[in-house]
C-alpha positions in Angstrom: 117.0 115.3 81.9 117.5 119.1 82.6 121.2 120.7 82.7 120.4 123.6 84.4 122.0 126.6 86.9 120.3 127.2 89.9 122.5 130.6 89.9 123.3 133.7 87.8 126.3 132.1 85.8 127.5 128.9 84.3 125.9 126.0 85.0 128.0 122.9 83.7 131.3 123.0 82.1 132.5 120.2 80.0 129.7 117.9 81.1 129.6 114.5 78.7 126.5 112.4 78.7 127.2 108.9 76.8 124.9 105.6 76.0 121.8 106.4 77.7 118.7 105.3 76.8 116.2 107.6 77.8 112.2 106.6 76.7 108.7 107.7 77.4 108.8 111.0 78.9 106.4 113.7 79.0 108.8 116.6 78.8 112.2 116.6 76.9 114.7 113.9 76.9 117.8 116.1 77.5 117.6 120.0 77.5 120.6 122.1 78.1 118.6 124.8 80.1 120.6 127.9 80.1 124.6 128.4 80.4 126.0 125.0 79.5 129.5 124.9 77.7 131.7 122.8 76.2 129.2 119.5 77.2 128.2 117.2 74.7 125.6 114.4 74.5 126.7 111.5 72.3 126.1 108.0 71.6 122.4 108.3 73.2 119.2 106.9 72.3 116.0 108.4 72.8 112.3 108.0 71.9 109.3 108.7 72.5 109.6 112.0 74.8 107.1 114.6 75.4 108.5 117.4 73.7 111.8 117.9 72.1 114.1 114.8 72.1 117.2 116.8 72.5 117.6 120.3 73.0 120.0 123.2 73.9 117.9 126.5 75.3 119.8 129.4 76.5 117.5 130.6 78.9 118.8 133.6 80.8 122.5 132.8 79.9 124.5 131.3 76.5 124.6 128.2 75.9 128.1 127.5 74.0 130.4 125.2 72.1 128.1 122.6 73.0 127.2 119.5 71.0 124.5 116.6 70.1 126.7 113.7 68.1 126.0 110.1 67.1 122.6 110.1 68.7 119.6 108.8 67.2 116.1 110.5 68.3 112.3 108.7 67.6 109.2 109.4 67.6 108.7 112.4 69.7 105.3 113.1 70.6 105.8 117.1 70.8 108.2 119.7 68.5 111.2 118.4 67.4 113.7 115.7 67.5 116.6 117.7 67.9 116.8 121.6 68.7 118.8 124.8 69.2 117.2 127.7 70.8 120.0 130.9 70.8 123.4 130.3 71.9 126.6 130.4 70.0 128.7 128.0 68.6 126.8 124.8 68.9 126.4 121.9 67.1 124.5 119.0 66.0 126.3 116.4 64.0 126.0 113.1 62.7 122.9 112.1 64.6 119.5 110.4 63.2 116.4 111.8 63.3 112.6 110.0 62.9 109.1 110.2 62.8 108.0 113.5 64.3 104.9 113.9 65.4 103.4 116.9 65.5 104.7 120.8 65.8 108.1 120.2 65.1 110.6 119.0 62.2 114.0 116.6 62.8 116.3 119.6 63.8 115.0 123.1 64.5 117.3 126.3 65.5 115.9 129.2 66.2 115.2 132.6 68.2 112.5 131.6 70.3 111.3 130.9 73.9 113.1 134.5 75.2 116.6 133.0 74.6 119.9 134.9 74.6 120.0 135.3 70.8 121.9 133.1 68.2 125.3 134.1 67.5 128.6 132.8 66.2 128.4 129.7 64.2 126.2 127.0 64.6 127.0 123.8 62.6 124.1 120.7 61.2 126.2 118.3 59.7 126.3 115.0 58.5 122.6 114.2 60.0 120.0 111.6 58.6 116.7 112.7 58.7 113.9 110.5 57.5 110.1 111.2 57.9 110.9 114.3 60.2 108.6 117.3 60.1 105.0 117.7 60.4 101.5 119.7 59.6 101.5 122.2 62.5 97.8 122.5 63.3 97.9 125.9 64.4 99.8 127.6 61.2 97.8 125.3 58.8 101.4 124.8 57.3 104.1 122.1 57.3 107.2 122.6 59.7 110.6 121.1 57.9 113.0 118.5 58.7 115.0 121.2 59.1 113.7 124.6 60.0 114.7 128.1 61.2 112.5 130.2 63.3 113.0 134.0 64.3 110.2 134.0 66.4 111.7 136.8 69.1 113.8 138.4 67.1 115.6 138.5 63.4 118.1 135.8 63.2 122.1 136.8 62.4 123.8 134.1 63.6 125.6 132.0 60.9 124.4 128.8 60.6 125.8 126.1 58.5 123.9 123.1 57.0 126.1 120.7 55.6 125.9 117.1 53.8 122.3 116.2 55.1 120.0 113.3 53.9 116.6 114.2 54.1 114.2 111.0 53.3 110.9 111.2 53.0 109.7 113.8 54.7 105.7 114.2 54.7 106.5 118.5 54.3 109.2 120.5 53.2 113.1 119.7 53.8 114.0 123.3 54.6 111.9 125.7 56.5 112.5 129.6 57.2 109.7 130.7 59.2 109.1 134.7 60.5 107.1 135.6 62.8 104.4 138.2 62.0 105.0 142.0 62.9 101.9 143.9 62.6 102.4 147.1 60.0 106.2 146.5 59.8 108.2 146.5 56.5 108.8 143.7 55.9 105.8 142.0 58.1 108.1 139.1 59.2 110.9 138.8 61.2 114.2 138.1 58.9 116.4 135.2 58.6 120.1 135.7 57.4 123.4 133.8 57.4 122.2 130.5 56.7 124.2 128.2 54.5 122.9 125.2 53.1 125.6 122.9 51.4 125.7 119.1 49.7 122.2 118.2 50.9 120.3 115.0 49.7 116.4 115.8 49.7 114.4 112.3 48.7 110.5 112.4 48.3 109.6 115.6 49.9 105.9 115.9 50.6 105.8 119.4 49.5 108.8 122.0 48.8 112.7 121.4 49.3 112.3 125.1 50.7 109.7 126.5 51.9 110.2 130.2 52.8 107.5 132.4 55.1 110.1 135.0 56.4 112.1 137.8 55.8 116.1 137.7 55.0 117.7 135.4 52.6 119.8 131.9 52.8 122.7 130.3 50.3 122.2 126.2 49.1 124.2 124.9 46.8 
């Protein structure tokens, strides 16, 4: 299901999707694709998607003030259970993610896919992640249960990550990945202004935090 603008400007404002069940898709379950504002997906169950379960992708125009809340995403075959690509002031709260399969984590936040860069404050709070994050066959290292990816450019927007239990992740609980820049100092794009508070991590397969990027973050 795509919420997408066919003309320049706001695609949807004030859209609410509630109590929906989506299974066995070849692509995303629901994707806010550029310029979706003040929109919500809530109390929705998504299983066995071919790409991200629930995604906000600021393609061309920023998604802003959107939320995924009280949703369950199970067994995405590719990519993330939940994802935010660029935009500003969006949130993923009180959701449940489990059993990622490949090339993704439970929750991914990043400047990726030519999205309008992340800005404002992004909130990731009170989500439970069980067995999320996988080995990426291209990178040959694990993707975090919650991970941040500076692919197109440095990530500087504030991301608050509060009170998320991460249970039985096969690899790291938190991952920070910056794409490589040849002959640059530092050689990878930077991630800054990420604040992780009150997390519970149980039985991570590798590390609590893995940091193949430049930049800094705060954990308490």
